[in-house]
Structure formats: structure tokens, C-alpha cells
C-alpha positions as CSV (number, residue, x, y, z in Angstrom):
1,M,16.6,-16.3,4.7
2,D,19.6,-15.9,2.4
3,I,19.6,-14.1,-1.0
4,R,19.1,-17.3,-3.0
5,Q,16.0,-18.2,-1.0
6,I,14.6,-14.7,-1.4
7,I,15.2,-14.8,-5.2
8,S,13.5,-18.2,-5.5
9,R,10.5,-17.2,-3.5
10,V,10.2,-13.9,-5.4
11,Q,10.1,-15.9,-8.7
12,E,7.5,-18.3,-7.4
13,I,5.2,-15.5,-6.2
14,E,5.7,-13.6,-9.4
15,I,4.6,-16.6,-11.4
16,R,1.6,-17.4,-9.2
17,S,0.4,-13.8,-8.9
18,K,0.7,-13.2,-12.6
19,L,-1.5,-16.2,-13.3
20,L,-4.0,-15.0,-10.8
21,S,-4.0,-11.5,-12.3
22,N,-4.5,-12.9,-15.8
23,Q,-7.0,-15.7,-15.0
24,E,-8.9,-14.6,-11.9
25,F,-8.8,-10.8,-11.9
26,A,-9.0,-10.1,-15.7
27,G,-11.3,-7.2,-16.1
28,E,-12.3,-7.3,-12.4
29,Y,-9.8,-4.6,-11.3
30,K,-10.8,-2.2,-14.0
31,T,-14.5,-2.5,-13.2
32,A,-13.9,-2.2,-9.5
33,F,-11.6,0.8,-9.7
34,K,-12.8,3.1,-12.4
35,G,-11.1,6.3,-13.2
36,R,-11.7,9.4,-11.1
37,G,-13.6,11.4,-13.7
38,M,-13.7,12.5,-17.3
39,Q,-11.2,14.7,-19.1
40,F,-11.6,16.6,-22.3
41,S,-10.4,14.7,-25.4
42,E,-11.4,16.5,-28.6
43,V,-14.3,18.1,-30.5
44,R,-16.2,16.8,-33.5
45,Q,-19.2,18.0,-35.6
46,Y,-22.6,17.5,-33.9
47,S,-24.6,14.4,-35.1
48,Y,-28.3,13.7,-34.5
49,G,-28.7,12.1,-31.1
50,D,-25.7,13.7,-29.5
51,D,-26.1,15.2,-26.0
52,V,-26.8,19.0,-26.6
53,R,-25.3,19.7,-23.2
54,H,-21.9,18.9,-24.7
55,I,-22.1,21.4,-27.5
56,D,-19.0,23.6,-27.6
57,W,-20.6,27.0,-28.4
58,N,-17.3,28.8,-29.0
59,V,-16.1,26.3,-31.6
60,S,-19.6,26.1,-33.1
61,A,-19.7,29.9,-33.5
62,R,-16.3,29.9,-35.3
63,M,-17.1,27.0,-37.6
64,Q,-20.7,28.1,-38.3
65,N,-21.8,24.5,-37.5
66,P,-22.5,22.8,-34.1
67,Y,-19.6,21.0,-32.6
68,I,-19.6,18.9,-29.4
69,K,-16.9,18.1,-26.8
70,L,-15.8,14.6,-26.4
71,F,-14.5,13.3,-23.1
72,Q,-12.6,10.2,-22.0
73,E,-12.2,8.6,-18.6
74,E,-9.2,9.6,-16.6
75,R,-7.9,6.1,-16.3
76,E,-4.4,6.4,-14.7
77,Q,-4.6,5.9,-11.0
78,T,-2.2,5.1,-8.1
79,L,-2.5,1.9,-6.0
80,F,-0.8,2.2,-2.6
81,F,-0.3,-0.7,-0.1
82,L,0.2,0.2,3.6
83,V,1.2,-3.1,5.2
84,D,1.5,-3.6,9.0
85,I,4.6,-5.8,9.7
86,S,4.2,-6.0,13.5
87,S,4.8,-9.4,15.2
88,S,1.1,-10.2,15.5
89,V,0.6,-9.8,11.8
90,L,3.6,-11.8,10.7
91,T,2.9,-14.7,13.2
92,S,0.3,-17.3,12.2
93,I,-0.5,-21.0,13.0
94,A,-1.6,-21.6,9.4
95,E,0.5,-23.7,7.1
96,T,0.9,-20.8,4.7
97,D,3.6,-18.3,5.6
98,R,1.9,-15.0,6.4
99,K,4.5,-12.9,4.7
100,E,4.3,-15.0,1.5
101,R,0.5,-14.8,1.6
102,I,0.5,-11.0,1.9
103,A,3.2,-10.7,-0.8
104,E,1.2,-12.8,-3.2
105,M,-2.0,-10.9,-2.6
106,V,-0.3,-7.5,-3.0
107,A,1.5,-8.8,-6.2
108,A,-1.7,-10.1,-7.8
109,L,-3.4,-6.7,-7.3
110,A,-0.3,-4.8,-8.4
111,F,0.0,-6.8,-11.6
112,S,-3.7,-6.1,-12.3
113,A,-3.0,-2.4,-11.8
114,N,0.0,-2.6,-14.0
115,K,-2.1,-3.9,-16.9
116,N,-4.1,-0.7,-16.7
117,R,-0.8,1.3,-16.6
118,D,-1.6,2.4,-13.0
119,K,1.2,3.2,-10.6
120,V,1.8,1.1,-7.4
121,G,3.6,2.0,-4.2
122,L,4.3,0.3,-0.9
123,L,4.7,1.4,2.8
124,L,5.7,-1.1,5.5
125,F,5.2,-0.1,9.2
126,D,4.8,-1.2,12.8
127,T,5.3,1.5,15.5
128,E,7.1,3.5,12.9
129,V,7.5,3.5,9.1
130,R,10.1,0.9,8.1
131,M,10.2,1.2,4.3
132,V,8.6,3.2,1.5
133,L,8.6,2.5,-2.3
134,P,7.2,5.7,-4.0
135,P,4.5,4.8,-6.6
136,V,5.7,4.1,-10.1
137,S,4.4,1.8,-12.9
138,G,6.2,-1.3,-14.3
139,Y,7.3,-4.8,-13.7
140,Q,10.5,-4.1,-11.7
141,Q,8.5,-2.1,-9.1
142,I,6.3,-5.1,-8.4
143,I,9.2,-7.4,-8.0
144,Q,10.8,-5.0,-5.6
145,M,7.6,-4.9,-3.6
146,I,7.5,-8.7,-3.3
147,K,11.1,-8.7,-2.2
148,N,10.6,-6.0,0.5
149,I,7.6,-7.8,2.0
150,L,9.4,-11.1,2.1
151,Q,12.4,-9.5,3.7
152,A,10.4,-7.6,6.3
153,E,11.2,-8.5,9.9
154,S,9.0,-7.7,12.9
155,V,10.8,-5.9,15.7
156,Q,10.5,-7.6,19.1
157,N,8.1,-6.0,21.6
158,K,6.8,-3.6,18.9
159,G,3.1,-3.2,18.3
160,T,1.3,-1.1,15.6
161,D,1.0,2.7,15.4
162,F,-1.5,3.5,12.7
163,D,-1.5,7.2,13.5
164,E,2.3,7.5,12.8
165,A,2.1,5.5,9.6
166,I,-0.9,7.3,8.1
167,R,0.5,10.8,9.1
168,Y,3.7,9.9,7.3
169,F,1.8,8.7,4.3
170,K,-0.2,11.9,4.1
171,R,3.0,13.9,4.3
172,I,4.8,12.2,1.5
173,Y,1.9,11.6,-0.9
174,K,-0.4,14.5,-1.5
175,K,-2.5,13.1,-4.4
176,N,-5.5,10.8,-4.3
177,A,-5.0,7.1,-4.4
178,I,-6.6,3.7,-4.0
179,V,-5.2,2.6,-0.7
180,F,-5.1,-1.0,0.7
181,L,-4.4,-0.9,4.5
182,I,-3.4,-4.4,5.5
183,S,-3.2,-5.4,9.2
184,D,-4.7,-7.7,11.8
185,F,-6.3,-4.7,13.4
186,I,-5.8,-6.1,16.9
187,N,-4.8,-2.6,18.0
188,D,-8.0,-0.8,19.2
189,N,-6.9,2.7,18.4
190,Y,-7.2,3.1,14.7
191,E,-10.6,4.8,14.0
192,N,-9.2,8.4,13.8
193,A,-6.3,7.2,11.6
194,V,-8.7,5.4,9.2
195,K,-10.8,8.6,9.0
196,L,-7.7,10.6,8.1
197,L,-6.5,8.1,5.5
198,S,-9.9,7.9,3.8
199,A,-10.0,11.6,3.2
200,G,-9.4,12.0,-0.5
201,N,-8.5,8.3,-1.0
202,D,-10.4,5.2,-2.0
203,L,-9.6,3.2,1.1
204,I,-9.9,-0.6,1.6
205,G,-9.1,-2.1,4.9
206,V,-7.9,-5.7,4.7
207,A,-7.9,-7.6,8.0
208,V,-5.7,-10.7,7.9
209,K,-6.8,-13.1,10.6
210,D,-5.3,-16.2,12.3
211,P,-7.9,-19.0,12.6
212,L,-7.1,-18.9,16.4
213,D,-8.4,-15.3,16.5
214,D,-11.9,-16.7,16.4
215,M,-11.8,-20.0,18.3
216,L,-9.2,-21.7,20.5
217,P,-9.0,-25.6,20.4
218,D,-9.9,-27.4,23.6
219,I,-6.4,-28.6,24.7
220,G,-6.6,-27.9,28.4
221,L,-4.2,-25.6,30.3
222,V,-1.7,-24.0,28.1
223,Q,1.0,-21.3,28.3
224,I,0.8,-18.6,25.7
225,K,3.1,-15.7,24.7
226,D,2.1,-12.4,23.3
227,A,3.8,-12.0,19.9
228,E,4.4,-8.3,20.4
229,T,5.1,-7.9,24.1
230,D,6.5,-11.4,24.9
231,A,4.3,-11.4,28.0
232,V,3.6,-15.0,29.1
233,T,0.4,-16.3,30.7
234,W,-1.6,-19.5,31.4
235,I,-5.1,-20.1,30.1
236,D,-7.6,-22.9,30.4
237,T,-8.9,-23.6,26.9
238,S,-11.4,-26.1,28.3
239,S,-13.2,-23.5,30.4
240,S,-16.6,-22.6,29.0
241,I,-16.4,-19.1,30.6
242,Y,-13.1,-18.5,28.9
243,K,-14.3,-19.8,25.5
244,K,-17.4,-17.6,25.7
245,W,-15.3,-14.5,26.5
246,Y,-12.7,-15.3,23.8
247,R,-15.4,-15.7,21.1
248,Q,-17.2,-12.5,22.2
249,T,-13.9,-10.6,22.0
250,S,-13.3,-11.9,18.5
251,V,-16.8,-10.9,17.4
252,L,-16.5,-7.4,18.9
253,R,-13.0,-6.9,17.2
254,N,-14.5,-7.8,13.8
255,E,-17.4,-5.5,14.4
256,R,-15.2,-2.6,15.5
257,F,-13.1,-3.1,12.3
258,K,-16.1,-2.9,10.0
259,K,-17.7,0.0,11.9
260,A,-14.5,2.1,11.8
261,F,-14.2,1.8,8.1
262,D,-18.0,2.2,7.5
263,K,-17.9,5.5,9.4
264,A,-15.0,6.6,7.2
265,R,-17.0,5.6,4.1
266,A,-14.3,3.0,3.3
267,S,-14.5,-0.6,2.3
268,T,-13.4,-3.8,4.2
269,I,-12.2,-7.3,3.4
270,L,-11.7,-9.8,6.2
271,I,-9.5,-12.8,5.3
272,S,-8.6,-15.7,7.5
273,D,-5.3,-17.6,6.8
274,R,-7.4,-20.6,5.9
275,D,-9.7,-18.6,3.5
276,N,-9.3,-18.6,-0.2
277,Y,-8.2,-15.0,-0.5
278,I,-8.7,-15.1,-4.3
279,Q,-12.4,-15.7,-3.9
280,K,-12.6,-13.1,-1.2
281,L,-11.0,-10.5,-3.5
282,K,-13.3,-11.5,-6.4
283,M,-16.3,-11.2,-4.2
284,F,-15.1,-7.7,-3.2
285,F,-14.6,-6.7,-6.8
286,H,-18.1,-7.9,-7.8
287,Q,-19.7,-6.0,-4.9
288,R,-18.0,-2.8,-5.9
289,A,-18.9,-3.2,-9.5
290,K,-22.6,-3.5,-8.5
291,M,-22.3,-0.2,-6.5
292,R,-20.8,1.7,-9.4
């Protein structure tokens, strides 16, 4: 993809994601991700009905009248996206380009965060960390994030190392953040990494799924190639035994994904390439709002 194509696609995603942020996620983001606490704002004279627990006794003694402390929500937060760019994630049979879909989803959330003056950051990884954008606020940061996702290239015969990516993230970012971990979670070994990442962070795991992950079409004997290892094998898609095994494997993988995040007290969103991801995110926001 040349630079003109990149610029054109960045502009298209910017327009779409801004509209989504304005029309679909207006108010949803702020409700779902409230500030992390309350900070002192000012004092004012006590009025009937005020909470006596907030009386500032030192000021009251000096002024010879009761005064109370006023607090406001600590609103500024950081939204960090950790995106798996291994071959299995960037490969899909769906009509929508997987990179473009992830870029648009990230951009829509980032523009929502930007409205609340929150900072946004990005980390791309496979078996190692490929790129990091430290969190800052502003329009140009989001445009750069879109561009980096679109330009991401999976490395042949590379899988996913969650441990390496999350250890790296914890080294470079010591504060608390809202973290979206985006992957297909085909790799089995991520439970400990998820637990580490959830410590001190509001973690959301987003599993992006190919429709073929759940069910193969009945097209007889076919040759398939592993997107990450290039290993080639033959399978009989018409075999009832194979179909049953394939479906059970998919169910177990989805259950393992949810269980790992539940144990870490983190949230999950599962999105197939044929799903309306906007509705999935809105549903997620509504569920979180009810829990708050």
C-alpha cells in the first residue's frame, strides 16, 4: 500500500469514526468509564441539607462558621490500546479488511475519549512489541494511531506472545489506565498475562473472530494453511466427526477467553467480522453503566 492509499484510507476512517463517536457513542463513553475518584475542589459555607461528613473543621474554626469541602470527579483518564498484529489476527475471510475494521473501532473509541480530554496510546505486538505511541490527547494522535494500524504488517511464521507485550507495557507505563487488549486469542497461554495486565487497570479483552472460527462450510476435502506457521494440511469438511470436533474447539476457546478475563476481574467483548461492532460496543457500554 503506497502513501496515497494510506492517506486516503486514514481520511475515510477518520470521517466514519468521528460520526460514530458523535452519533452512536455520545455520552456512552463517559458513563461507561467514569473517573477514578473524587478530588478536592473548594470550600463553601455550610447550607441546610449539606452532608455534615464533609464539614472542614479547620476552616470552620477559623471563620467561626461551618464550611464544607466540595469535591469533583477526577475525570482525566488514559485509554491504551494493545493490538495483536500476528498473522492470524490480520487474516480474515470476511469482506471487510481486518486492519481497517480494527483501526475504525480503535479510532471511534479514541475520538470518544478525546471529547472527554482523555489521553490515548497504542501498542502493536506479535511475538514482540512492534510499535508504541505513548499516550497523549489530541486529534493528531488519533490520526497517527489509525495510520500505524493500517501500516502494520504481520511477520511470517510469527505467533503471539502476550507475556512479552504485557511485561513491556507494564515497564513503560506505570500509571493506571483503561486498557483494550485486542486479539483473536487463539494462543492458549494468556491467562497469567491477563491477570498481570488487569492489576491496577480497567481491562477489556476484545476477541476479534473470523466467521470460520465457529463453523466451516461443507465443501469436501480441502487443503488449509496455518496463517502463522505456514503448515499445510488436508481436512474433510464434510466429516461429521470433524465438524463436531471443530465446533467444540471453538466453544471451548470462547469459554477459555471469557473465563481468563473473569478470573482477572476484567471485561470481555467478542466480535465476529460479520457482527455489527457498533452495536456490540454500545451493548458493552450499557452493561457497564448498569453496573456502576
